[in-house]
C-alpha positions in Angstrom: -15.6 19.6 -5.1 -13.7 16.4 -5.6 -14.7 12.9 -6.8 -12.5 10.1 -5.4 -12.5 7.1 -7.7 -11.1 3.8 -6.6 -11.4 0.0 -7.0 -9.5 -0.5 -10.2 -6.9 -3.2 -10.6 -5.7 -6.2 -12.6 -8.1 -9.0 -13.2 -8.3 -12.0 -15.5 -10.9 -12.2 -18.2 -14.2 -13.4 -16.8 -13.4 -11.9 -13.4 -15.1 -8.9 -11.7 -14.3 -5.6 -10.0 -16.4 -3.0 -8.3 -15.5 0.7 -8.8 -16.4 3.3 -6.3 -16.7 7.1 -6.6 -17.0 9.2 -3.5 -17.8 12.9 -3.8 -16.6 15.4 -1.2 -20.1 16.8 -1.0 -23.5 15.1 -0.6 -24.3 12.8 -3.5 -27.9 14.0 -3.2 -26.9 17.4 -4.8 -26.1 15.8 -8.1 -28.6 14.9 -10.8 -27.1 12.5 -13.3 -24.0 10.6 -12.4 -22.1 8.4 -14.8 -19.0 6.3 -15.5 -16.8 6.8 -18.6 -13.7 5.0 -19.7 -10.8 5.8 -22.0 -8.6 3.1 -23.5 -5.1 3.8 -24.8 -5.3 5.7 -28.2 -9.1 6.0 -28.0 -11.6 8.7 -27.1 -13.3 8.8 -23.8 -16.4 6.6 -24.0 -19.6 6.8 -21.9 -20.2 3.5 -20.1 -23.3 3.9 -17.8 -25.4 6.5 -16.2 -27.8 6.9 -13.4 -30.3 9.7 -12.6 -31.2 11.1 -9.2 -34.3 8.9 -9.3 -32.0 5.9 -10.0 -33.0 5.4 -13.6 -30.1 3.6 -15.3 -28.8 3.1 -18.8 -25.8 1.4 -20.3 -23.6 1.4 -23.3 -24.2 -1.6 -25.6 -20.8 -3.0 -25.0 -21.4 -3.4 -21.2 -25.1 -4.0 -21.1 -25.9 -7.2 -19.0 -22.4 -7.2 -17.5 -22.1 -3.9 -15.6 -24.4 -2.4 -13.0 -24.3 1.2 -11.9 -25.8 2.2 -8.6 -25.7 5.1 -6.2 -25.8 4.6 -2.4 -27.0 7.8 -0.8 -26.3 6.7 2.9 -22.8 5.8 1.9 -22.5 8.8 -0.4 -20.9 6.7 -3.1 -21.4 5.9 -6.7 -20.6 2.3 -7.8 -19.9 0.4 -11.0 -20.1 -3.4 -10.6 -18.3 -5.0 -13.5 -18.8 -8.7 -14.1 -17.6 -11.1 -16.8 -14.8 -8.6 -17.7 -13.3 -8.8 -21.1 -9.8 -7.7 -22.3 -11.5 -4.9 -24.3 -12.8 -3.4 -21.0 -9.2 -2.4 -20.2 -9.2 1.4 -19.7 -9.0 4.2 -17.2 -12.4 4.6 -15.7 -13.7 8.0 -14.7 -16.8 9.0 -12.7 -18.8 12.2 -13.5 -21.4 14.0 -11.5 -23.7 16.7 -13.0 -25.2 19.5 -11.0 -28.9 20.6 -11.4 -27.8 24.1 -12.4 -25.4 22.8 -15.0 -21.7 22.0 -14.9 -20.1 18.8 -13.9 -17.3 17.3 -11.9 -14.9 14.5 -12.9 -13.0 12.0 -10.8 -9.3 11.4 -11.3 -9.7 8.0 -12.9 -8.9 4.5 -11.9 -7.1 1.9 -14.0 -8.8 -1.3 -14.9 -6.6 -3.9 -16.7 -8.1 -7.2 -17.9 -5.7 -9.9 -18.9 -6.5 -12.9 -21.2 
């Protein structure tokens, strides 16, 4: 199983990006899905999560600015990131968790926010 993450790039502070994560199998198989990020020199940080029933929750640093969603027909997980800040600069990873346990990670996509 592979998770293909995309959508990262360079953007100015206050701008926006939308990250995508496309699994190689049906997204309906997964229970929880999530986005994490890792900035240089820091530990990987949970950003946002969404359940199979589309219940969402967010880290305090992104609440009100980021929106996680899963589009079953398009078989894609999204992270809409608005009002980006310099401190959002990181490699962003998607994660998908199976009902029986175990999880898969995407390869990461770089987000760089300039001041």
